[in-house]
Short mmCIF file of the C-alpha atoms (twelve columns), coordinates in Angstrom:
data_MODEL
# 
_entry.id   MODEL 
# 
loop_
_atom_site.group_PDB 
_atom_site.id 
_atom_site.type_symbol 
_atom_site.label_atom_id 
_atom_site.label_alt_id 
_atom_site.label_comp_id 
_atom_site.label_asym_id 
_atom_site.label_seq_id 
_atom_site.Cartn_x 
_atom_site.Cartn_y 
_atom_site.Cartn_z 
_atom_site.pdbx_PDB_model_num 
ATOM 1   C CA . UNK A 1   -2.075  10.985  9.575   1 
ATOM 2   C CA . UNK A 2   0.929   9.779   7.655   1 
ATOM 3   C CA . UNK A 3   1.976   6.477   6.124   1 
ATOM 4   C CA . UNK A 4   5.720   5.814   5.976   1 
ATOM 5   C CA . UNK A 5   7.255   2.963   3.983   1 
ATOM 6   C CA . UNK A 6   9.674   1.149   6.293   1 
ATOM 7   C CA . UNK A 7   10.596  -1.892  4.176   1 
ATOM 8   C CA . UNK A 8   9.875   -1.950  0.427   1 
ATOM 9   C CA . UNK A 9   8.838   -5.122  -1.395  1 
ATOM 10  C CA . UNK A 10  11.574  -7.696  -1.951  1 
ATOM 11  C CA . UNK A 11  10.481  -8.056  -5.592  1 
ATOM 12  C CA . UNK A 12  7.977   -6.573  -7.985  1 
ATOM 13  C CA . UNK A 13  4.736   -8.513  -8.629  1 
ATOM 14  C CA . UNK A 14  5.627   -8.675  -12.329 1 
ATOM 15  C CA . UNK A 15  9.125   -9.690  -13.428 1 
ATOM 16  C CA . UNK A 16  11.159  -8.085  -16.180 1 
ATOM 17  C CA . UNK A 17  10.786  -11.315 -18.186 1 
ATOM 18  C CA . UNK A 18  6.979   -11.238 -17.862 1 
ATOM 19  C CA . UNK A 19  6.893   -7.588  -18.921 1 
ATOM 20  C CA . UNK A 20  9.167   -8.223  -21.937 1 
ATOM 21  C CA . UNK A 21  6.933   -11.112 -23.041 1 
ATOM 22  C CA . UNK A 22  3.828   -8.944  -22.671 1 
ATOM 23  C CA . UNK A 23  5.488   -6.114  -24.617 1 
ATOM 24  C CA . UNK A 24  6.820   -8.612  -27.217 1 
ATOM 25  C CA . UNK A 25  10.401  -7.460  -26.781 1 
ATOM 26  C CA . UNK A 26  12.979  -10.179 -27.479 1 
ATOM 27  C CA . UNK A 27  16.198  -8.314  -26.666 1 
ATOM 28  C CA . UNK A 28  17.680  -6.431  -23.730 1 
ATOM 29  C CA . UNK A 29  16.770  -2.950  -24.941 1 
ATOM 30  C CA . UNK A 30  15.054  -0.568  -22.544 1 
ATOM 31  C CA . UNK A 31  15.720  -2.797  -19.512 1 
ATOM 32  C CA . UNK A 32  16.033  0.112   -17.083 1 
ATOM 33  C CA . UNK A 33  12.955  1.819   -18.527 1 
ATOM 34  C CA . UNK A 34  10.805  -1.326  -18.271 1 
ATOM 35  C CA . UNK A 35  11.934  -1.971  -14.683 1 
ATOM 36  C CA . UNK A 36  11.074  1.636   -13.804 1 
ATOM 37  C CA . UNK A 37  7.659   1.320   -15.451 1 
ATOM 38  C CA . UNK A 38  6.909   -1.888  -13.536 1 
ATOM 39  C CA . UNK A 39  7.693   -0.207  -10.206 1 
ATOM 40  C CA . UNK A 40  5.759   2.943   -11.158 1 
ATOM 41  C CA . UNK A 41  2.729   0.897   -12.277 1 
ATOM 42  C CA . UNK A 42  2.759   -1.059  -9.010  1 
ATOM 43  C CA . UNK A 43  2.881   2.125   -6.934  1 
ATOM 44  C CA . UNK A 44  0.137   3.785   -9.017  1 
ATOM 45  C CA . UNK A 45  -2.161  0.783   -8.657  1 
ATOM 46  C CA . UNK A 46  -1.393  0.305   -4.954  1 
ATOM 47  C CA . UNK A 47  -2.304  3.953   -4.416  1 
ATOM 48  C CA . UNK A 48  -5.488  3.619   -6.460  1 
ATOM 49  C CA . UNK A 49  -6.638  0.471   -4.634  1 
ATOM 50  C CA . UNK A 50  -5.382  1.230   -1.117  1 
ATOM 51  C CA . UNK A 51  -3.743  -2.196  -1.151  1 
ATOM 52  C CA . UNK A 52  -0.147  -3.359  -1.051  1 
ATOM 53  C CA . UNK A 53  0.646   -6.138  -3.505  1 
ATOM 54  C CA . UNK A 54  3.924   -7.740  -2.332  1 
ATOM 55  C CA . UNK A 55  4.628   -7.868  1.419   1 
ATOM 56  C CA . UNK A 56  5.970   -4.611  2.835   1 
ATOM 57  C CA . UNK A 57  6.404   -2.952  6.233   1 
ATOM 58  C CA . UNK A 58  4.688   0.399   6.835   1 
ATOM 59  C CA . UNK A 59  4.360   2.789   9.766   1 
ATOM 60  C CA . UNK A 60  1.079   4.631   10.345  1 
ATOM 61  C CA . UNK A 61  1.605   7.835   12.353  1 
ATOM 62  C CA . UNK A 62  -1.171  9.991   13.787  1 
ATOM 63  C CA . UNK A 63  -1.832  12.480  16.587  1 
ATOM 64  C CA . UNK A 64  -4.403  10.963  18.960  1 
ATOM 65  C CA . UNK A 65  -6.758  8.044   19.412  1 
ATOM 66  C CA . UNK A 66  -10.240 8.558   17.954  1 
ATOM 67  C CA . UNK A 67  -12.914 9.053   20.671  1 
ATOM 68  C CA . UNK A 68  -14.077 5.439   20.299  1 
ATOM 69  C CA . UNK A 69  -10.429 4.217   20.306  1 
ATOM 70  C CA . UNK A 70  -11.065 2.440   16.978  1 
ATOM 71  C CA . UNK A 71  -8.433  3.102   14.294  1 
ATOM 72  C CA . UNK A 72  -9.276  2.368   10.668  1 
ATOM 73  C CA . UNK A 73  -5.958  1.378   9.112   1 
ATOM 74  C CA . UNK A 74  -5.578  2.963   5.663   1 
ATOM 75  C CA . UNK A 75  -3.707  0.135   3.972   1 
ATOM 76  C CA . UNK A 76  -4.528  -3.521  3.271   1 
ATOM 77  C CA . UNK A 77  -4.361  -6.494  3.192   1 
ATOM 78  C CA . UNK A 78  -3.154  -6.482  6.769   1 
ATOM 79  C CA . UNK A 79  -0.900  -9.379  7.757   1 
ATOM 80  C CA . UNK A 80  -0.011  -8.179  11.255  1 
ATOM 81  C CA . UNK A 81  0.340   -5.258  13.618  1 
ATOM 82  C CA . UNK A 82  3.971   -5.471  14.682  1 
ATOM 83  C CA . UNK A 83  4.095   -2.656  17.243  1 
ATOM 84  C CA . UNK A 84  1.983   0.131   18.674  1 
ATOM 85  C CA . UNK A 85  4.088   2.932   20.151  1 
ATOM 86  C CA . UNK A 86  2.767   5.924   22.083  1 
ATOM 87  C CA . UNK A 87  4.981   8.939   22.877  1 
ATOM 88  C CA . UNK A 88  4.717   10.912  26.104  1 
ATOM 89  C CA . UNK A 89  5.102   14.673  26.459  1 
ATOM 90  C CA . UNK A 90  8.914   14.344  26.572  1 
ATOM 91  C CA . UNK A 91  8.964   12.226  23.401  1 
ATOM 92  C CA . UNK A 92  9.746   9.023   25.263  1 
ATOM 93  C CA . UNK A 93  8.161   5.933   23.661  1 
ATOM 94  C CA . UNK A 94  5.973   3.318   25.317  1 
ATOM 95  C CA . UNK A 95  5.389   0.161   23.284  1 
ATOM 96  C CA . UNK A 96  1.986   -1.337  24.049  1 
ATOM 97  C CA . UNK A 97  1.624   -5.056  24.631  1 
ATOM 98  C CA . UNK A 98  -0.557  -7.132  22.328  1 
ATOM 99  C CA . UNK A 99  -3.122  -7.424  25.138  1 
ATOM 100 C CA . UNK A 100 -3.673  -3.638  25.036  1 
ATOM 101 C CA . UNK A 101 -5.453  -3.797  21.682  1 
ATOM 102 C CA . UNK A 102 -7.433  -6.024  19.332  1 
ATOM 103 C CA . UNK A 103 -6.726  -6.264  15.606  1 
ATOM 104 C CA . UNK A 104 -9.275  -6.973  12.869  1 
ATOM 105 C CA . UNK A 105 -7.275  -8.593  10.054  1 
ATOM 106 C CA . UNK A 106 -10.248 -9.332  7.793   1 
ATOM 107 C CA . UNK A 107 -12.145 -6.042  7.916   1 
ATOM 108 C CA . UNK A 108 -12.126 -3.693  4.970   1 
ATOM 109 C CA . UNK A 109 -10.455 -1.502  5.993   1 
ATOM 110 C CA . UNK A 110 -8.569  -3.405  8.681   1 
ATOM 111 C CA . UNK A 111 -8.967  -1.994  12.174  1 
ATOM 112 C CA . UNK A 112 -7.236  -1.747  15.523  1 
ATOM 113 C CA . UNK A 113 -9.227  -1.187  18.728  1 
ATOM 114 C CA . UNK A 114 -7.469  0.018   21.860  1 
ATOM 115 C CA . UNK A 115 -8.785  -1.842  24.907  1 
ATOM 116 C CA . UNK A 116 -10.505 0.358   27.484  1 
ATOM 117 C CA . UNK A 117 -8.044  -0.541  30.234  1 
ATOM 118 C CA . UNK A 118 -4.954  0.397   28.229  1 
ATOM 119 C CA . UNK A 119 -3.209  3.539   29.474  1 
ATOM 120 C CA . UNK A 120 -2.014  4.860   26.158  1 
ATOM 121 C CA . UNK A 121 -2.848  8.525   25.756  1 
ATOM 122 C CA . UNK A 122 -0.114  10.328  23.829  1 
ATOM 123 C CA . UNK A 123 1.557   13.307  25.467  1 
ATOM 124 C CA . UNK A 124 2.858   14.685  22.184  1 
ATOM 125 C CA . UNK A 125 0.311   16.863  20.418  1 
ATOM 126 C CA . UNK A 126 1.607   15.844  16.981  1 
ATOM 127 C CA . UNK A 127 2.547   12.343  15.789  1 
ATOM 128 C CA . UNK A 128 2.016   10.848  19.228  1 
ATOM 129 C CA . UNK A 129 1.071   7.364   18.020  1 
ATOM 130 C CA . UNK A 130 2.859   4.994   15.637  1 
ATOM 131 C CA . UNK A 131 1.490   1.668   14.436  1 
ATOM 132 C CA . UNK A 132 3.936   -0.619  12.623  1 
ATOM 133 C CA . UNK A 133 2.226   -2.855  10.076  1 
ATOM 134 C CA . UNK A 134 3.082   -5.739  7.794   1 
ATOM 135 C CA . UNK A 135 0.835   -5.661  4.741   1 
ATOM 136 C CA . UNK A 136 0.554   -7.370  1.363   1 
ATOM 137 C CA . UNK A 137 -0.570  -10.552 -0.334  1 
ATOM 138 C CA . UNK A 138 2.783   -12.249 0.223   1 
ATOM 139 C CA . UNK A 139 5.354   -13.005 -2.461  1 
ATOM 140 C CA . UNK A 140 5.054   -11.938 -6.105  1 
ATOM 141 C CA . UNK A 141 3.560   -15.353 -6.902  1 
ATOM 142 C CA . UNK A 142 0.694   -14.727 -4.439  1 
ATOM 143 C CA . UNK A 143 -0.456  -11.421 -5.977  1 
ATOM 144 C CA . UNK A 144 -3.888  -11.904 -7.604  1 
ATOM 145 C CA . UNK A 145 -3.759  -12.356 -11.392 1 
ATOM 146 C CA . UNK A 146 -6.032  -9.362  -12.187 1 
ATOM 147 C CA . UNK A 147 -3.637  -7.038  -10.346 1 
ATOM 148 C CA . UNK A 148 -0.678  -8.449  -12.290 1 
ATOM 149 C CA . UNK A 149 -2.629  -8.018  -15.539 1 
ATOM 150 C CA . UNK A 150 -3.351  -4.403  -14.617 1 
ATOM 151 C CA . UNK A 151 0.359   -3.768  -14.000 1 
ATOM 152 C CA . UNK A 152 1.265   -5.293  -17.362 1 
ATOM 153 C CA . UNK A 153 -1.356  -3.237  -19.182 1 
ATOM 154 C CA . UNK A 154 -0.230  -0.038  -17.511 1 
ATOM 155 C CA . UNK A 155 3.425   -0.798  -18.305 1 
ATOM 156 C CA . UNK A 156 2.485   -1.373  -21.960 1 
ATOM 157 C CA . UNK A 157 0.436   1.828   -22.059 1 
ATOM 158 C CA . UNK A 158 3.274   3.925   -20.626 1 
ATOM 159 C CA . UNK A 159 5.896   2.172   -22.778 1 
ATOM 160 C CA . UNK A 160 4.012   3.040   -25.974 1 
ATOM 161 C CA . UNK A 161 2.933   6.536   -24.881 1 
ATOM 162 C CA . UNK A 162 5.828   8.290   -23.225 1 
ATOM 163 C CA . UNK A 163 4.339   11.768  -23.130 1 
ATOM 164 C CA . UNK A 164 2.875   12.782  -19.757 1 
ATOM 165 C CA . UNK A 165 -0.448  14.056  -21.116 1 
ATOM 166 C CA . UNK A 166 -2.476  13.617  -24.270 1 
ATOM 167 C CA . UNK A 167 -3.194  16.795  -26.187 1 
ATOM 168 C CA . UNK A 168 -6.413  17.479  -28.033 1 
ATOM 169 C CA . UNK A 169 -8.636  15.329  -25.835 1 
ATOM 170 C CA . UNK A 170 -9.684  14.651  -22.326 1 
ATOM 171 C CA . UNK A 171 -6.723  13.300  -20.401 1 
ATOM 172 C CA . UNK A 172 -7.169  9.994   -18.628 1 
ATOM 173 C CA . UNK A 173 -4.466  8.790   -16.295 1 
ATOM 174 C CA . UNK A 174 -5.571  5.152   -16.589 1 
ATOM 175 C CA . UNK A 175 -6.276  3.340   -19.843 1 
ATOM 176 C CA . UNK A 176 -9.665  1.709   -20.237 1 
ATOM 177 C CA . UNK A 177 -9.907  -1.757  -18.784 1 
ATOM 178 C CA . UNK A 178 -7.505  -1.243  -15.888 1 
ATOM 179 C CA . UNK A 179 -10.203 0.139   -13.603 1 
ATOM 180 C CA . UNK A 180 -12.273 -2.977  -14.288 1 
ATOM 181 C CA . UNK A 181 -9.337  -5.224  -13.325 1 
ATOM 182 C CA . UNK A 182 -8.672  -3.438  -10.050 1 
ATOM 183 C CA . UNK A 183 -12.306 -2.665  -9.077  1 
ATOM 184 C CA . UNK A 184 -12.753 -5.773  -6.871  1 
ATOM 185 C CA . UNK A 185 -9.602  -4.853  -4.931  1 
ATOM 186 C CA . UNK A 186 -10.387 -1.199  -4.209  1 
ATOM 187 C CA . UNK A 187 -10.966 -0.264  -0.601  1 
ATOM 188 C CA . UNK A 188 -14.206 1.647   -0.264  1 
ATOM 189 C CA . UNK A 189 -13.663 4.972   1.445   1 
ATOM 190 C CA . UNK A 190 -16.553 6.578   3.269   1 
# 
């Protein structure tokens, strides 16, 4: 099972101006570094929560339908399923119609159930099914405030501590407090 980013976010959830204000930087120094830290913090927190903050397009690729034909989608919040493509033994695609499946947009994790009448068994033994997804909270303005606060705190932490690991103590990849901010947004994995 593989997730492939098709369309990245149009903007980061936290702007350069917001990050400079949080860091108390009044000039244009370290612009490229701060922008890089914002993007890296977003990706780190999206990975940790299993959620996408600003709207993005992703492709979920896997080998075969589960026996119950119920697919737990590994990324949220789900806005829409844009296409479900199944490849035959020759690698030729068949795009399913929306009546071939049902989508659960509110479940955690979101789910897709193939209807029993749908003829959609992949012929390819590897990567026979692709599901194109639109995920995210919307624009940067629609990202929940605790997630933005977590990004800002992580940017500040990395800006002040530029070494990759701390020596002489137990390493922690997240500063205290960030886990508490993102806890309500984490997808529970069973």
